[in-house]
Structures are given as C-alpha cells and as structure tokens.
C-alpha positions in Angstrom: 165.7 33.9 128.0 165.3 33.3 131.7 166.9 29.8 131.4 169.8 31.3 129.4 170.3 34.0 132.0 170.1 31.5 134.8 172.8 29.4 133.2 175.2 32.1 131.9 175.1 34.7 134.7 176.7 34.0 138.1 175.5 35.4 141.3 178.4 37.7 141.7 178.0 39.0 138.1 174.3 39.7 138.7 175.1 41.5 142.0 177.5 43.8 140.1 174.8 44.3 137.4 172.2 45.3 140.0 174.7 47.6 141.7 175.4 49.5 138.5 171.6 49.6 137.7 171.1 51.4 141.0 173.9 53.8 140.2 172.6 54.6 136.7 169.0 54.9 137.8 170.0 57.3 140.7 172.1 59.3 138.3 169.2 59.6 135.8 166.7 60.7 138.4 169.3 63.1 139.8 170.0 64.8 136.5 166.2 65.2 135.9 165.7 66.6 139.4 168.6 69.0 139.2 167.6 70.2 135.7 164.1 70.8 137.0 165.4 72.8 139.9 167.5 75.0 137.7 164.6 75.6 135.3 162.0 76.4 137.9 164.0 78.2 140.6 166.7 79.9 138.6 170.2 79.9 140.1 169.0 79.5 143.6 172.2 78.0 145.1 170.5 76.3 148.1 168.1 74.4 145.9 170.7 73.5 143.3 173.2 72.4 146.0 170.8 70.1 147.8 169.4 68.6 144.6 172.9 67.9 143.3 174.1 66.6 146.7 171.1 64.3 147.0 171.6 62.8 143.6 175.3 62.3 143.9 175.2 60.8 147.4 172.4 58.4 146.3 174.7 57.3 143.4 177.5 56.7 146.0 175.0 54.6 148.2 174.0 52.6 145.1 177.7 51.9 144.3 178.0 50.4 147.8 174.9 48.2 147.5 174.0 45.9 149.2 176.5 47.0 151.9 176.1 49.8 154.4 178.7 52.5 155.1 179.6 52.7 158.8 179.1 56.5 159.1 175.5 56.3 157.9 175.9 57.9 154.5 172.3 57.0 153.6 170.9 58.7 156.7 172.9 61.9 155.9 171.7 61.8 152.3 168.1 61.4 153.5 168.4 64.5 155.8 169.9 66.5 152.9 166.9 65.4 150.7 164.4 66.4 153.3 166.0 69.8 154.0 166.3 70.4 150.2 162.5 69.6 149.8 161.8 72.2 152.4 163.9 74.8 150.6 162.2 73.9 147.3 158.7 74.4 148.7 159.8 77.6 150.4 161.0 79.2 147.2 158.2 77.9 145.1 160.2 75.5 143.0 158.5 72.9 140.8 157.6 69.6 142.4 159.8 68.0 139.7 162.8 68.8 142.0 161.6 65.8 144.0 163.2 63.6 141.4 166.5 64.4 143.0 165.5 65.2 146.6 163.4 62.1 147.1 166.1 59.8 145.7 167.7 58.8 149.0 164.3 58.1 150.6 163.0 56.0 147.7 166.3 54.1 147.6 166.1 53.4 151.4 162.4 52.3 151.2 163.3 49.8 148.5 166.6 48.4 149.9 166.6 48.8 153.7 164.8 46.9 156.4 162.8 48.0 158.2 161.5 50.2 155.5 158.8 52.0 157.5 161.0 54.7 159.2 162.1 55.9 155.7 158.5 55.9 154.5 157.5 57.9 157.6 160.2 60.4 157.0 159.2 60.9 153.3 155.5 61.3 154.3 156.5 63.9 157.0 158.6 65.8 154.4 155.8 65.9 151.9 153.2 67.0 154.4 155.1 69.3 156.8 157.1 71.4 154.3 154.0 72.8 152.6 152.4 73.4 156.0 155.4 75.4 157.3 155.5 77.4 154.0 151.8 78.0 154.2 152.0 79.3 157.7 154.8 81.7 156.7 152.8 82.9 153.7 155.4 81.5 151.3 153.1 79.0 149.7 150.6 79.5 146.8 147.6 77.7 148.2 146.1 77.2 144.7 149.1 75.2 143.7 149.5 73.2 146.9 147.2 70.3 146.1 148.7 69.8 142.6 152.3 70.0 144.0 151.5 67.5 146.7 150.1 65.0 144.2 153.0 65.5 141.9 155.5 65.0 144.7 153.8 61.8 145.8 153.8 60.5 142.3 157.5 61.2 141.9 158.3 59.4 145.1 156.2 56.4 144.2 157.8 56.2 140.7 161.3 56.1 142.2 160.2 53.5 144.8 158.7 51.3 142.2 161.9 51.4 140.0 164.2 50.8 142.9 162.0 48.1 144.3 161.9 46.4 140.9 165.7 46.2 141.0 165.7 44.9 144.5 163.0 42.2 143.8 164.9 41.2 140.7 168.0 40.6 142.8 166.0 38.6 145.4 164.5 36.4 142.8 167.8 35.7 141.1 169.5 35.0 144.4 166.8 32.4 145.3 167.1 30.9 141.8 170.8 30.5 142.4 170.3 28.9 145.8 167.7 26.6 144.2 170.1 25.7 141.4 172.8 24.9 144.0 170.3 22.7 146.0 169.4 20.9 142.7 173.1 20.2 142.0 173.6 18.9 145.5 170.5 16.8 145.3 171.7 15.4 141.9 175.1 14.5 143.5 173.3 12.8 146.4 171.0 10.8 144.1 174.0 9.6 142.1 175.8 8.6 145.3 172.7 6.7 146.4 172.4 5.0 143.0 176.1 4.0 143.1 175.6 2.6 146.7 172.6 0.6 145.7 174.3 -0.8 142.6 177.4 -1.7 144.7 175.1 -3.3 147.4 173.2 -5.3 144.7 176.4 -6.7 143.1 178.8 -7.3 146.0 176.3 -8.2 148.7 174.8 -11.0 146.5 178.2 -12.3 145.3 179.8 -12.3 148.8 176.9 -14.4 150.1 177.5 -16.8 147.2 181.2 -16.9 147.9 180.6 -17.6 151.6 178.2 -20.5 150.9 180.6 -22.1 148.3 183.5 -21.7 150.7 181.5 -23.6 153.3 180.6 -26.3 150.9 184.3 -26.6 149.7 185.4 -26.9 153.4 182.9 -29.6 154.2 183.8 -31.6 151.0 187.6 -31.2 151.4 188.3 -34.7 152.8 185.5 -36.7 151.4 185.1 -35.2 147.9 188.2 -33.4 146.6 186.6 -33.1 143.2 183.7 -31.1 144.6 186.2 -28.9 146.5 188.1 -28.1 143.3 184.8 -27.3 141.5 183.6 -25.0 144.3 187.0 -23.2 144.5 186.8 -22.7 140.7 183.3 -21.2 141.1 184.6 -18.9 143.8 187.4 -17.8 141.6 184.9 -17.1 138.8 182.6 -15.2 141.2 185.5 -13.0 142.4 186.4 -12.2 138.8 182.8 -11.5 137.9 182.1 -9.2 140.9 185.4 -7.4 140.1 184.2 -6.8 136.5 180.8 -5.7 137.6 182.3 -3.3 140.1 184.4 -1.7 137.3 181.2 -1.5 135.2 179.4 0.3 138.0 182.3 2.8 138.4 182.2 3.4 134.6 178.4 3.8 134.5 177.6 1.2 131.9 176.5 -1.9 133.9 173.4 -3.6 132.6 171.3 -6.1 134.4 169.4 -8.9 132.5 166.6 -10.8 134.1 167.5 -14.1 132.4 171.0 -13.9 133.9 169.8 -13.1 137.4 167.2 -16.0 137.2 169.8 -18.4 136.1 172.2 -17.3 138.8 169.5 -17.5 141.4 168.5 -21.1 140.4 172.1 -22.2 140.3 172.9 -20.7 143.7 169.7 -21.9 145.5 170.0 -25.4 144.1 173.7 -25.6 145.2 172.6 -24.9 148.7 169.9 -27.6 148.7 166.9 -25.4 148.3 164.0 -26.6 146.1 163.5 -23.8 143.6 160.6 -23.1 141.3 161.2 -20.3 138.7 158.7 -19.3 136.0 160.0 -18.6 132.5 161.3 -15.1 131.7 158.3 -13.0 130.7 158.3 -10.9 127.6 157.6 -7.2 127.1 159.4 -6.0 130.3 161.1 -3.2 128.4 162.6 -0.5 130.6 161.5 -2.4 133.7 163.9 -5.4 133.2 166.9 -4.0 135.1 164.7 -3.2 138.2 162.9 -6.5 138.1 166.3 -8.3 137.8 167.6 -6.3 140.7 164.5 -7.3 142.7 165.2 -10.9 142.0 168.8 -10.5 143.0 167.9 -8.7 146.3 165.2 -11.2 147.1 167.5 -14.2 146.7 170.3 -12.5 148.7 167.9 -11.9 151.6 166.8 -15.6 151.5 170.4 -16.8 151.7 171.3 -14.3 154.4 168.3 -14.4 156.7 166.4 -17.7 156.3 166.8 -21.4 156.5 164.6 -21.9 153.5 163.8 -25.3 152.0 161.6 -24.1 149.2 161.7 -20.9 147.1 159.5 -19.8 144.2 159.8 -16.9 141.8 156.5 -16.3 140.0 155.6 -13.9 137.2 152.2 -12.4 136.4 151.6 -9.8 133.6 152.6 -7.0 135.8 154.0 -8.6 138.9 156.9 -10.7 140.2 156.6 -12.6 143.5 159.5 -14.1 145.4 158.4 -16.4 148.2 160.3 -18.6 150.6 159.8 -20.6 153.8 162.1 -21.1 156.7 161.9 -17.6 158.0 164.0 -17.1 161.1 163.1 -15.0 164.2 161.9 -11.5 163.3 164.6 -9.0 162.6 164.4 -5.3 163.6 165.5 -3.8 160.3 162.8 -2.0 158.3 159.9 -4.3 159.2 161.7 -7.5 158.1 162.6 -5.9 154.7 166.2 -5.0 155.3 167.9 -1.9 154.0 168.3 -3.3 150.5 164.5 -3.8 150.0 163.7 -0.4 151.4 166.1 1.2 148.9 164.7 -0.9 146.1 161.1 0.1 147.1 162.1 3.7 146.6 163.5 3.0 143.1 160.4 1.2 142.0 158.2 4.1 143.3 160.3 6.6 141.4 159.6 4.7 138.2 155.8 4.4 138.8 155.8 0.9 140.2 155.7 -0.5 143.7 157.5 -3.1 145.9 156.3 -4.5 149.2 156.8 -7.5 151.4 155.0 -9.5 154.1 155.9 -12.0 156.8 153.2 -14.6 157.5 154.2 -17.5 159.7 157.5 -18.9 158.5 156.9 -17.6 154.9 158.3 -14.3 153.6 157.0 -12.9 150.3 158.4 -10.0 148.2 156.0 -8.6 145.5 157.2 -6.1 142.9 154.6 -4.5 140.6 155.5 -2.8 137.3 153.8 -1.6 134.1 152.7 -4.5 132.0 153.9 -2.9 128.8 157.3 -1.9 130.2 156.7 1.8 130.2 158.9 3.0 133.1 158.9 6.7 134.0 
C-alpha cells in the first residue's frame, strides 16, 4: 500500500490532501466543542461565540497550511481560544468546551516552529484560568482537579492528531525527495555506463587505427600490398566501431571474450609484440562481458602507454591476469591505472568481483577476479 501511494500520489496532491485533513479535523473538533458549550452552559453568548470563532478560524488556518497569513491569523485565533477558555471556566462550563477553544493552540504546537511559545500559552491558560476563577469564588473547588485533567487530555488529543498529520507530511516529503534523488542517481549511473562503453569501444579502436595508419605509412613505398591491406583493415575497423557505437546507443551491445581475445592477439601481433594467450575458459556466465572488457582495456593501455615486447593473458579458475613489459616512465593518472581501469575496477566491485594492478620494474600487471561459477550480482 505504501509503495502504491508513493508511486501514484504526487507531492502537490499529498499537500492538498493534508491541507483538507487539517480542515476536516479542525471542523470536527470545533463542532464537538461548540455542541459541548451549548449543552453545558446554555445559550451563553460569550462562550458560544468564542467556541465558534476558535473552531472556524482554525479551519481557515488549516486551509492555508503550510503557509502563514501576514496579519497573524493564528495568533489572533489563539488569543480568542485563551479568552474563551477563561470565560468557560468562569461560567462553570464543561471542560469539553476545550475541544473548540484549544484547537488553535494544538494546531500551532503541531505545525509551527518554534512550538514552545504555543505550548507555554496553552499551559498558562489551563493553569491561570481556574486560579482566577477560584480567587473570585466562581470555581467549584471539588470539580477543579477533574476539569484540569480533562482539559489537558483534550489538548493532548488534539496535538496528537494534528502532529500525526504533520509527521505524515514530513515523511511523505522526504520519501518524495528520496525518490527524486534515486531517479537522478539512476540517470547518472546510466550516463556513466554509456561513457564507459563508449570509452571501451572507441578508445581501443582508435588506437588500432592509429597503429595501422602508421604501419601503412611506413610500408607505402616499399610494400604497397601491405599498405592496401592495412588501409582495408582501417576501413573495416571504422565500420566496426560505427556499428558498435550504434549498438551502445540502442542498448543491445554484447561483448564476447573470444572476440576480444582474437582482436587482442591480432592487434598485438601486428605491432610486433610477442603475445601469449590462454584458451577461453568455460563457465564464465554473467562475468563474460566484464572479463572481455577487462581484456580490451588492458590491451588498449599496453598499446597507448608502453613499449612492450611481450604480453601475456592468463586465466585461472576465477582470475584473469594481463601482464606486459616495456613500461614507460610513471604516469600521474590514478596510480598508473588510468581512468579506464579505475572505472572498470568500480564495475567489478559492483558485481562482487575485484580488479587491481601493480607496477614492478618495467612490468605492469592487471588482475581481475570474478566468481568461478559465473554468478555475478
């Protein structure tokens, strides 16, 4: 029920609902208080007028919730309620008249901050009115304690009801803010995913195009056949990256480890790097796209940032290790990892795996760990 309410009711609609709840509650208590005044004090115009005025003006304040009127209508209503309570005690009316007369004070205690001035005024009214009436001889001392307890209970009941409405509004407003934050976070995550996918595809392919273009330039005069072959590969790479970019935009790109390993071997071998790659392991399951992406990112970093002569890609039951020599001078980005590896590390962690790297001498090693049975979270 709470989930349904959270989905189907907007913040503005719930604000209107709360406002009308205040009005209806104030009207109900006001009718009870006015009726009690008429039954216990007869047609005493002062008591009836103050009870009616307190109830009606509290309804008006509730209709304006959560805004304040500039001329301080709630303060005027509270003064009327206090004066009316004094009159009710003076004439010996039933404490039930407090249902109407304490309405503005209960409403203010629940909805206004700071609340303590209103609570102080209510306490003063409950205590001082009987004292004044007792000094003047207008108070039945035997009924005084019972009336005081009844008045306090009426005030507390109204405060509890109004405070429940106020707390309901606060909780719903925070839920709405939380829902807005969740939606914004989901959008941010999707943007990050798209950026990572785009980096994985285009960064790797652009490096390959650059290397093949250099090879084609060097072989232009001495080996035209090689130049034609490399230019054809460049054309195929451009078509492939274009297709993969469209797939990313449409949300249905899939990454296979076998394809990435084949591309890595072809690209590294073409640049004269001795490459050792283990066979594709079985039972990767949901981990295959992430492991394939790790291979792609590792090879891209090798081509960009090293002068490697040997590269190895090894698999264990729950680990893939990409290692190369020929590491150049230390870079300042993310402890030699680069932004791509840092992003990939976060993605592995989100699925219950891990990815780290280390730089030892002229060797750089990337290690990705995953569930052996392919159970990605």
